[in-house]
N, C-alpha and C positions, 0 to 999 in steps of 0.2 A: 956311222948312220947303220939303223935295220934298213932288214936286208924287203923291199917287197912282200915274199915269203909271208915273213915276219909280223909284216903289218896285217893279213891278211889271216896268218892266223889267228894274232890279238883279238882279230876285229868278231874271229868266229865264234873266240874262248868266251866276248863278252856277250855273242848272242846268244848262246848255248848257257849262258850265264841268266837273263836276260828272259829266259822265255823259260828258264827251270820256274823264275821268280815272279811269271807275269800273270798266278793264280796271286801268291801275295800280293804284286803293286797295284793289283785290281781292288782287289779287297780297302788295301787302307788308303787308294783317294774312294773309295766307297766313302769309307767309315767318316775320310775328311768330310766329303762332302753334304755326309749324312751330320756328321757333326756340324757342320758350318748354317748349316737348316734349320735345327732346331733352334740356334743361339739365336739365332734370326723370327725364328716362332717364338722365341720363349721371351725372346725381349717384347715383341710383338704383345701377344698377349698383356707380360709386368705391366704395357705401357699400360693401357687395360682398363687394367686392374688398379693403378695409382690414381686414372684420372678416373673409375670406376666413383674410386675408395671417398676419395677430392667428393663429386660430387652428392653423396650421400648421406659425406659431412658435413659437408657442406647444410643438405635440403634438412637434417636433423638439427642442428645447431638455430637454422632459422626460424626452425617451429619450435623450441623452446622458446627461443625468445618472443614468439607467440604465447605461450603457451604465460612465460611470466608475465608477460602483457599482460593476456585477460586479467591471469592472478592477484595483478592491483585491483588490475579494472573494477572485479568479482570484489575485493576490500575494499576503494571507496567507494561504490552503491553499496554493501551493506552499510556503513559508515552514518552515510544520506540514509538511508530508512531509518537510523534508529533515530540519529537527531532528529530528522522527522517525526516521529514518531514521541520522545518528547518533548517534542518541541513544544507538539496539536495533542495529545496527551489531553491536557486542561481546555484545551478546548474544544474537542468533546465532549467529556464530565458536561461543557456550558453547557455544550447543544443538546444535552437530553433533557441539563435540562429545564431549558426555554421550551424545545418541546419534546417534553419525553412518551415516549412509547403507551404507554397504560394511559389513560384518565389519572390515575391516581386521585379520587379523592381524599379519602383521609391522609393526606401530606398536603394536599391539597386546601381545605377546611383548617388545618394547622399556622398554613403558611398566613391565610389570610384572614385567622383570629392574631395572629402575632403584628400580622401591619395595623390590626387593626386599634389596636391594645397601645404596640408600639406611638398611634399618631392619639393618644388622649379619651378615647371614644369608648363605648361601648358596646357590643356588636349582642342586635338580640335576639337576630333572626341570619339565617344562612338559610340558602333552597340551592343544592347543584343539580339542574338537570344535564345530564351525562345520557345521549341514545336510548331516550324511554325510561330510562331511571331518575329515581328523585332521592340525591341524602342531601338531610337536614341534622341541626344540631341539635339539641337538645333547645335551646330557645325559642326553636322556633315550633315547636316541637307546643312550649306550654306557649306562648303567643297567638290567642286567636286574630288579632291586628296584625300579623307580621304579612309581610308582600305577599305576593299570588306567587306561586313557581313560576317560569316560562317556558312554556315548551324550547324542549333543545329545538335546536335549528338546522336546514334537511344536510344534509350531507351538500358536496361543495354538487356542480353541475357533474357527467357523466366526461363532457370533453375538456374540461379544464384541467391542468395540470397536478394540482390538489386537488386530487380521487380520494388520499391516503390522507388526508390532514379532517380529524373529525374535533366538531368543533362541544364550546361545554359552555353547560351556562352556566352565571351564577348569578344570587337574586340575596343579593343582602341590605339587613337595615342595623345604621346605627345611630347611637345617640351618644350626646355630651360634649363633645367642641365649643365654640364657636366658629367665624366661621375662617380667621386666616389656620388655625387646630385642621381645617378642612381643608384647605388650600394639601397643605401638609402629608395628609392623607392618601390623596391624590395625587401628588408630585410622586412617593412610596410607594401607593398603584403602579405608574406610568415607568418607572427608577426598577422595579421587582425582575428579576430575575428571569420565568416566569412568565413571560409573555401575556401582560393582560388587559383588552380592549372595552372604555369603560363601550356599551353601550346606551346608558342616558343617567336621570338625574332629575329622583323629586326628594322636595325636600320640603320638608314640615315643621311649624313651629309653632309649640305642644300642644295642644290634645293624645289619642289615645295613640296617635298614631306616633306621636315624640316618643314616649317614654317617660318616668320621673322626672329625666332631665330636662328638660324642657322641648330639646330642637333634637328634629330625628331630624334622618336624611335615610330617602335608601337608593341603591345604588343595582343600576347591570348589567354587568359586568358578563364578560368571553376571553375564556381559554381555549386549549387548542393540545390535541395531541396525534402523533401519527400511528396509522395505526400499519402496519407493518400486510402486506399482499396477501397473500393464505393461500 
Protein backbone atom coordinates (compact mmCIF):
# COMPACT_ATOMS: atom_id res chain seq x y z
CA UNK A 1 0.00 0.00 0.00
CA UNK A 2 1.56 3.33 -0.98
CA UNK A 3 2.44 5.71 1.78
CA UNK A 4 0.73 9.05 2.24
CA UNK A 5 3.79 10.88 1.04
CA UNK A 6 3.80 8.94 -2.17
CA UNK A 7 0.10 9.73 -2.77
CA UNK A 8 0.79 13.36 -2.17
CA UNK A 9 3.66 13.24 -4.62
CA UNK A 10 1.47 11.62 -7.30
CA UNK A 11 -1.25 14.20 -6.75
CA UNK A 12 1.27 16.97 -7.09
CA UNK A 13 2.58 15.49 -10.32
CA UNK A 14 -0.99 15.24 -11.71
CA UNK A 15 -1.71 18.80 -10.72
CA UNK A 16 1.49 19.95 -12.34
CA UNK A 17 0.62 18.02 -15.52
CA UNK A 18 -2.87 19.46 -15.64
CA UNK A 19 -1.53 22.89 -14.95
CA UNK A 20 0.94 22.57 -17.79
CA UNK A 21 -1.81 21.41 -20.19
CA UNK A 22 -4.44 23.91 -18.99
CA UNK A 23 -4.28 26.03 -22.14
CA UNK A 24 -4.51 22.94 -24.36
CA UNK A 25 -7.49 21.65 -22.42
CA UNK A 26 -9.17 25.06 -22.55
CA UNK A 27 -8.66 25.35 -26.30
CA UNK A 28 -9.91 21.81 -26.75
CA UNK A 29 -13.08 22.53 -24.80
CA UNK A 30 -13.54 25.81 -26.69
CA UNK A 31 -13.13 23.99 -30.00
CA UNK A 32 -15.65 21.34 -28.95
CA UNK A 33 -18.20 23.98 -27.86
CA UNK A 34 -17.62 25.95 -31.06
CA UNK A 35 -18.03 22.85 -33.18
CA UNK A 36 -21.25 21.91 -31.40
CA UNK A 37 -22.61 25.44 -31.80
CA UNK A 38 -21.69 25.48 -35.49
CA UNK A 39 -23.39 22.13 -36.00
CA UNK A 40 -26.55 23.34 -34.26
CA UNK A 41 -26.58 26.62 -36.21
CA UNK A 42 -25.84 24.90 -39.52
CA UNK A 43 -28.61 22.39 -38.99
CA UNK A 44 -31.05 25.25 -38.37
CA UNK A 45 -29.97 27.02 -41.56
CA UNK A 46 -30.19 23.79 -43.54
CA UNK A 47 -33.68 23.19 -42.19
CA UNK A 48 -34.71 26.75 -43.12
CA UNK A 49 -33.23 26.35 -46.60
CA UNK A 50 -35.08 23.08 -47.06
CA UNK A 51 -38.37 24.64 -45.98
CA UNK A 52 -37.79 27.72 -48.16
CA UNK A 53 -36.83 25.55 -51.13
CA UNK A 54 -39.95 23.43 -50.68
CA UNK A 55 -42.12 26.56 -50.49
CA UNK A 56 -40.55 28.08 -53.62
CA UNK A 57 -40.87 24.78 -55.49
CA UNK A 58 -44.53 24.50 -54.48
CA UNK A 59 -45.20 28.12 -55.58
CA UNK A 60 -43.45 27.57 -58.91
CA UNK A 61 -45.35 24.33 -59.50
CA UNK A 62 -48.63 26.10 -58.76
CA UNK A 63 -47.72 28.99 -61.09
CA UNK A 64 -46.75 26.53 -63.82
CA UNK A 65 -50.07 24.70 -63.42
CA UNK A 66 -51.97 28.02 -63.62
CA UNK A 67 -50.02 28.99 -66.74
CA UNK A 68 -50.80 25.65 -68.36
CA UNK A 69 -54.51 26.03 -67.52
CA UNK A 70 -54.47 29.59 -68.94
CA UNK A 71 -52.79 28.35 -72.11
CA UNK A 72 -55.47 25.69 -72.52
CA UNK A 73 -58.22 28.29 -72.07
CA UNK A 74 -56.58 30.51 -74.70
CA UNK A 75 -56.51 27.58 -77.08
CA UNK A 76 -60.20 26.86 -76.42
CA UNK A 77 -61.07 30.55 -76.92
CA UNK A 78 -59.14 30.67 -80.21
CA UNK A 79 -60.98 27.57 -81.41
CA UNK A 80 -64.34 29.14 -80.47
CA UNK A 81 -63.46 32.37 -82.30
CA UNK A 82 -62.53 30.44 -85.44
CA UNK A 83 -65.73 28.39 -85.18
CA UNK A 84 -67.77 31.59 -84.75
CA UNK A 85 -66.10 33.21 -87.75
CA UNK A 86 -66.76 30.18 -89.94
CA UNK A 87 -70.33 29.84 -88.69
CA UNK A 88 -71.33 33.47 -89.23
CA UNK A 89 -69.17 34.30 -92.23
CA UNK A 90 -72.00 33.56 -94.66
CA UNK A 91 -74.46 35.36 -92.37
CA UNK A 92 -72.29 38.48 -92.56
CA UNK A 93 -72.25 38.24 -96.37
CA UNK A 94 -76.04 37.84 -96.44
CA UNK A 95 -76.46 40.78 -94.08
CA UNK A 96 -74.40 42.97 -96.39
CA UNK A 97 -76.65 41.92 -99.26
CA UNK A 98 -79.81 42.63 -97.24
CA UNK A 99 -78.58 46.03 -96.04
CA UNK A 100 -75.49 47.09 -98.00
CA UNK A 101 -73.21 49.91 -96.92
CA UNK A 102 -73.89 51.83 -100.16
CA UNK A 103 -76.89 52.34 -102.41
CA UNK A 104 -75.32 50.10 -105.10
CA UNK A 105 -77.61 51.50 -107.81
CA UNK A 106 -76.06 49.58 -110.77
CA UNK A 107 -76.40 46.30 -108.91
CA UNK A 108 -79.97 47.20 -107.93
CA UNK A 109 -80.90 47.90 -111.57
CA UNK A 110 -79.52 44.54 -112.69
CA UNK A 111 -81.24 42.78 -109.81
CA UNK A 112 -84.68 44.26 -110.55
CA UNK A 113 -84.32 43.63 -114.29
CA UNK A 114 -83.56 39.97 -113.58
CA UNK A 115 -86.58 39.66 -111.23
CA UNK A 116 -88.93 41.13 -113.83
CA UNK A 117 -87.64 38.87 -116.62
CA UNK A 118 -87.83 35.75 -114.41
CA UNK A 119 -91.53 36.47 -113.81
CA UNK A 120 -92.15 36.84 -117.55
CA UNK A 121 -92.57 40.62 -117.68
CA UNK A 122 -90.93 43.38 -119.67
CA UNK A 123 -89.32 46.29 -117.83
CA UNK A 124 -90.48 49.49 -119.55
CA UNK A 125 -89.06 52.04 -117.13
CA UNK A 126 -87.06 52.10 -113.95
CA UNK A 127 -86.35 55.22 -111.91
CA UNK A 128 -84.24 55.14 -108.74
CA UNK A 129 -84.10 58.14 -106.39
CA UNK A 130 -81.31 58.02 -103.82
CA UNK A 131 -80.58 61.05 -101.61
CA UNK A 132 -81.66 63.52 -104.29
CA UNK A 133 -80.02 61.58 -107.13
CA UNK A 134 -81.96 59.83 -109.88
CA UNK A 135 -80.85 56.87 -111.96
CA UNK A 136 -82.90 55.90 -115.04
CA UNK A 137 -82.66 52.96 -117.36
CA UNK A 138 -82.56 53.41 -121.11
CA UNK A 139 -86.19 52.31 -121.28
CA UNK A 140 -87.25 55.21 -119.04
CA UNK A 141 -85.27 57.70 -121.10
CA UNK A 142 -86.93 56.49 -124.31
CA UNK A 143 -90.43 56.26 -122.86
CA UNK A 144 -92.04 59.69 -122.15
CA UNK A 145 -95.09 57.96 -120.64
CA UNK A 146 -93.01 56.21 -117.98
CA UNK A 147 -94.00 56.66 -114.37
CA UNK A 148 -92.78 59.88 -112.78
CA UNK A 149 -89.85 59.68 -110.46
CA UNK A 150 -90.89 59.72 -106.83
CA UNK A 151 -88.85 62.04 -104.61
CA UNK A 152 -86.46 60.36 -102.26
CA UNK A 153 -87.93 59.76 -98.81
CA UNK A 154 -86.55 61.90 -96.01
CA UNK A 155 -84.08 60.32 -93.65
CA UNK A 156 -85.50 58.97 -90.36
CA UNK A 157 -85.87 61.53 -87.55
CA UNK A 158 -82.80 62.39 -85.53
CA UNK A 159 -84.07 60.67 -82.39
CA UNK A 160 -84.56 57.39 -84.26
CA UNK A 161 -82.05 54.59 -83.69
CA UNK A 162 -81.98 54.04 -87.46
CA UNK A 163 -80.69 57.48 -88.41
CA UNK A 164 -77.91 55.87 -90.45
CA UNK A 165 -80.32 53.78 -92.56
CA UNK A 166 -80.95 55.68 -95.78
CA UNK A 167 -83.96 54.97 -98.07
CA UNK A 168 -83.81 54.50 -101.82
CA UNK A 169 -87.09 54.95 -103.72
CA UNK A 170 -87.74 52.89 -106.85
CA UNK A 171 -90.44 53.49 -109.46
CA UNK A 172 -90.75 50.92 -112.22
CA UNK A 173 -93.30 50.13 -114.93
CA UNK A 174 -93.66 46.60 -116.28
CA UNK A 175 -95.89 44.97 -118.89
CA UNK A 176 -96.58 41.47 -119.98
CA UNK A 177 -98.04 38.73 -117.86
CA UNK A 178 -101.47 38.18 -116.40
CA UNK A 179 -102.51 38.50 -112.76
CA UNK A 180 -101.12 35.09 -111.61
CA UNK A 181 -97.79 35.99 -113.22
CA UNK A 182 -97.91 39.35 -111.47
CA UNK A 183 -98.41 37.55 -108.14
CA UNK A 184 -95.26 35.56 -108.94
CA UNK A 185 -93.41 38.83 -109.53
CA UNK A 186 -94.61 40.20 -106.20
CA UNK A 187 -93.53 36.99 -104.48
CA UNK A 188 -90.05 37.28 -105.99
CA UNK A 189 -89.82 40.90 -104.83
CA UNK A 190 -90.90 39.89 -101.33
CA UNK A 191 -88.36 37.04 -101.14
CA UNK A 192 -85.50 38.98 -102.71
CA UNK A 193 -82.43 38.88 -100.48
CA UNK A 194 -82.03 42.66 -100.57
CA UNK A 195 -84.85 44.23 -98.62
CA UNK A 196 -87.57 45.62 -100.93
CA UNK A 197 -90.69 47.23 -99.47
CA UNK A 198 -93.73 47.55 -101.72
CA UNK A 199 -95.14 51.08 -101.30
CA UNK A 200 -97.85 51.17 -103.96
CA UNK A 201 -99.14 49.51 -107.15
CA UNK A 202 -100.96 51.05 -110.10
CA UNK A 203 -102.72 48.87 -112.64
CA UNK A 204 -103.56 49.78 -116.25
CA UNK A 205 -105.18 47.64 -118.95
CA UNK A 206 -104.52 48.92 -122.46
CA UNK A 207 -103.45 52.42 -123.41
CA UNK A 208 -100.04 53.98 -123.70
CA UNK A 209 -99.11 53.27 -120.08
CA UNK A 210 -99.64 49.57 -120.61
CA UNK A 211 -97.46 49.42 -123.70
CA UNK A 212 -97.88 47.08 -126.65
CA UNK A 213 -98.17 44.01 -124.43
CA UNK A 214 -101.54 45.21 -123.14
CA UNK A 215 -101.43 44.90 -119.34
CA UNK A 216 -99.19 47.26 -117.39
CA UNK A 217 -98.26 47.68 -113.75
CA UNK A 218 -96.55 50.61 -112.07
CA UNK A 219 -94.83 49.75 -108.80
CA UNK A 220 -93.22 51.99 -106.22
CA UNK A 221 -90.70 50.13 -104.07
CA UNK A 222 -88.32 51.20 -101.36
CA UNK A 223 -85.01 49.70 -100.36
CA UNK A 224 -82.35 50.84 -97.90
CA UNK A 225 -78.65 51.03 -97.26
CA UNK A 226 -76.59 51.69 -94.15
CA UNK A 227 -74.59 54.90 -94.20
CA UNK A 228 -71.81 54.55 -91.63
CA UNK A 229 -71.30 57.62 -89.40
CA UNK A 230 -68.40 59.82 -90.52
